[in-house]
N, C-alpha and C positions, 0 to 999 in steps of 0.2 A: 918279535918272537920269531925267531925262523924254524923251532920245531913243534910238536904238539904237546901238551900237558897233560896230566889228566882232567883236568877241566876243557880245554880250549883246543882247536887247533892253530897253528902254524901257520905264518905265511904260505910256506911251502905248500902246504897240504890243501891251504884255501885255493891260493893264485893254481895247483894243480885244477882244482875239483871245476873251477870257473871257466880255465881255459878247454878242457875236455868237453866241457857242456856248450864253449862257444864253437867250437870243430867241431861237435858230432850234429848240432842244428845247422851249420852253416855248411855241411855234406851232405845233411838230408835235402837241404830247400836245392842244393846245387845240383845234386843228385833228381830229384823230382823233378825239376829243369830242364836237366839234359837228355835226358831220356825222349826227350818229343823232339828236339834238333834235326832236320836233317842234313844229308852231306852239305847239302851247298850251304847252309849255314854259315856265317863268318866264325863262330861260337864252335862247332863243331870239332875243330880239334884242342882248342883252347880249355872248353869246360871239364874233357875227360882227363887233359892233361894236369891243371889246376885239382880236381877232384882224386887223381891218382895220388898227388907230390902229398897236398895235405893229410890224406887217406895214412900214406904211410909215413910221417911225423908224426901223424896222430898215434901209431902204433907202439912207435917209439917214447910219447909223453906217456903213453896207457901201461907199457912196461913199465918203465922209471914210477910211475906212481903204482903200481904195485909193489914193487920193490919196495917202497917207503912207506906202505900201509902195513908191509910185514916188519920191519927194522924200526918201523918208530912207533912211539906208545900212541893208542888210541882213545880218545878222551873218552871217557868212562857214557854211562847212556843214563838219563839223567832218571833220578828216584822217582820220578810222577809219570814215568814212562809202564805200561802195563806190558808184563812177559808178553803177550802177544803183539805190541807194536815193535815190542824188540827184535820179535825175533821176524818179524815183516821185515822189520828195515835192514837186519841183513840177509835176509831172503833178495831181499830188492838190490839189494848194491851188489850180492853175488851175482845175479842174474844179468844186471845191466854189464858188468865187468866179461864176465862170458858171453854175453851176445854180442859185444863192441869187438870181442877178439876174433869171434865167427862170422860178423862182418866183415872184418879186416883180410880174412882167411881166404872168404869165398871171394872179396873186391881181389886178392891177389891172383886166384886162380882163374877169375876172367879176365883180368889184363896180361895175364902169361900163360894163356891156352895157346896162342900162337908162335910159344915159345920165342917171344922179345923181350926183352927186359923192362923193367918199368924207371924211366929218369924221371928224377927228384931233383925239381926244377934246375935240371943239370948241372947237380952239384955230386950228384951218384948217380949207379944206377945201382938197383937190384935183379938179382937175374931170371930171369923167366927159366922153367924146367919144359916147358910145355905142354901137349895133351895129355895128363895124367891117367884118365880115364875118360869115356864116349861124351860124347857131346859134351864138357866139360864147360866152356864159357856158358852155354845156355844154362845148364843144371844149378851151376855156382851162381849163375844172376838171377834167378828164381830164388835160391835160399837169401841173398843178399839184400832184394828188394822187399823180400819180406821181415826177414829180422829187422831191417830198418824199422819199416813198422813198428814191430814189438819195440822196440827200442823209445821210440818217438812215443809211443805210449805210455810203457812205464817208466819214464820220464816226466812225462807229465802226470803220472799217480804218484813221483817222486816227490815232485813240486808243489802237488793238493796238499799232501802230506806234509811238508815242511810249512805251508801256509795256516795247515789245521793246525799246527801246533803252535805257530805264531799268533793266532788271531782267537782261536776258541781256545786253546790249552792255555795260549798266554806263557810259552815257558821259554826258554832258552834256545831250542834244535835251530831254529831258521839263524839264530842272531852269531852261536859259534860259527856259524859259516862266513860270517862276517867280520869274525876276529872278537867276538867279545867272549867274555867268559861267565859261564856259567855261575860262579860262585864269589 
């Protein structure tokens, strides 16, 4: 089943969920590693190029995912979940989306502060507008770094909550993200 139903996620939502998770963790690991590269490292030009290219593609995937979420059915929360769990889940998802968008915006501001475009694997360029405010690259860099840590922490809490549902509550919350039906 491609689309979601009232009881389960479809292959598109499931694929988007895991693709975004893979990209976020990969970009975090690459970013964490590359900030310590020196100018003389062979990876100095390559790592940021990959980080920026994947980041731009992730932005497109995230926009598609948000549109997909708006225009498709979302499985109903499980009846066994408390109102607090439902509200925390909604808040967590909203924060993850918002923070990822802010990370991507700050990454764009870092990369284009000098006015150069961002090349995405040589396929196309995203134009740069130069420095829009003083010390743009440095200020956006601080935002980018700390929001990345927050997203990783929040996503780990999200994963722990899914594991709690699976192993303690023994409900279908996690299984739905693998294509299983709750009914």
